[in-house]
Each structure stands twice: as C-alpha cells, then as structure tokens.
C-alpha positions in Angstrom: 0.0 0.0 0.0 1.3 3.5 -0.9 2.5 5.7 1.9 0.4 8.6 0.6 -3.0 7.3 -0.6 -4.8 9.0 -3.5 -7.4 11.4 -2.1 -9.1 12.2 -5.4 -11.3 9.1 -5.6 -14.9 10.2 -5.8 -16.8 9.5 -2.6 -20.4 9.8 -3.7 -22.1 6.6 -2.4 -22.8 4.7 0.8 -25.2 1.9 1.5 -26.5 -0.1 4.5 -28.2 -3.5 4.3 -30.3 -5.0 7.2 -28.5 -3.1 10.0 -29.7 -3.8 13.5 -27.6 -1.0 15.1 -25.6 2.0 14.3 -22.6 1.2 12.0 -19.2 1.6 13.8 -17.6 3.4 10.9 -18.0 6.9 9.5 -18.0 7.5 5.7 -16.9 10.4 3.6 -18.9 12.2 0.9 -17.9 14.8 -1.7 -19.9 18.0 -1.9 -23.1 17.9 -3.9 -26.7 17.0 -4.1 -27.6 13.6 -2.7 -30.6 11.3 -2.6 -31.2 9.5 0.6 -33.4 6.4 0.3 -34.4 4.4 3.4 -36.4 1.3 3.8 -36.7 0.8 7.6 -38.3 -2.1 9.3 -39.5 -2.3 12.9 -39.4 0.7 15.2 -36.5 2.5 13.6 -35.2 6.0 14.2 -32.4 7.3 12.0 -30.4 10.5 11.6 -27.6 11.5 9.2 -24.9 13.4 11.1 -21.8 15.3 10.0 -18.5 15.1 11.9 -17.0 18.6 12.7 -13.3 19.3 12.2 -12.5 18.7 15.9 -13.0 14.9 15.1 -15.3 14.4 18.1 -18.5 16.5 17.6 -21.4 15.4 15.4 -24.1 17.7 14.2 -27.4 16.5 12.7 -28.0 17.0 9.0 -31.5 15.5 9.0 -34.1 15.5 11.8 -34.6 12.2 13.6 -36.8 10.3 11.1 -39.0 7.3 12.0 -40.3 6.1 8.6 -38.6 5.1 5.4 -38.7 7.2 2.3 -36.7 9.4 0.0 -35.3 12.9 0.5 -32.8 15.1 -1.3 -30.0 16.8 0.6 -27.4 19.4 -0.4 -24.2 18.3 1.5 -20.8 19.9 1.9 -17.8 17.6 1.6 -16.9 15.9 4.8 -17.2 12.9 7.1 -20.7 11.6 8.0 -22.3 9.0 10.2 -25.8 7.4 10.0 -27.1 6.9 13.5 -29.7 4.1 13.8 -31.7 3.1 16.9 -34.4 0.5 17.4 -33.8 -1.1 14.0 -34.8 -4.6 13.1 -33.9 -4.2 9.4 -32.5 -0.8 8.5 -31.6 -0.7 4.8 -30.7 2.4 2.7 -28.5 4.2 0.3 -27.2 7.7 0.0 -25.9 8.6 -3.5 -24.9 11.6 -5.5 -27.6 12.7 -7.9 -26.2 15.8 -9.6 -24.3 15.9 -12.9 -21.0 14.0 -12.9 -22.1 11.4 -10.4 -19.5 8.7 -9.9 -19.7 5.5 -7.9 
C-alpha cells in the first residue's frame, strides 16, 4: 500500500443493508446534491450526522426520522455517520444525484 493514498477518488455513495444497530464506521462524501433512500423495518429511528473538524463532535444533517422514504440533501464535503436506533432491518443508500455522479 502506498505511503500517501490517493485522495481524489470520488466519494459519492454509501449503503447499508439490514443493519440492526448504528454502524461503527463513518464515511466520507464529496460536496453535492444527494438522494437518501431508506427502507426501515420495525421501530427504527435514524439520523444523518456530520462530523465537525474537531474529530469528536457530530451535528445533525437531518431531523430524527421514523419512517422510510426518499429525500434530497445538499451536502458539503466531509465525514458523515448514520445513527440508527431501534432497527430490526434498516436498509438504505445515499448517492450523489447531480451531474458528474460517480460510484
């Protein structure tokens, strides 16, 4: 592995399949317009959060949502986390939907 990894790889997609709890890892997204599609089973609450530059503080990007569905978000580049509670089968995807989308 290279000592200095390439940082220009597009980061425009993240998915979750049948999660029962909050994933342990954050993910990075490039700036742009995104579609967030969620199919939540059971009594699920979820919220997309952004990590601030201090590396410890998260702020909500979406309100706490309790039903599945689709919404569009305009996001700055950064590190994000999907917080999931009470899930029995949380499945979803966030993907860039503006011009030049890359996976």
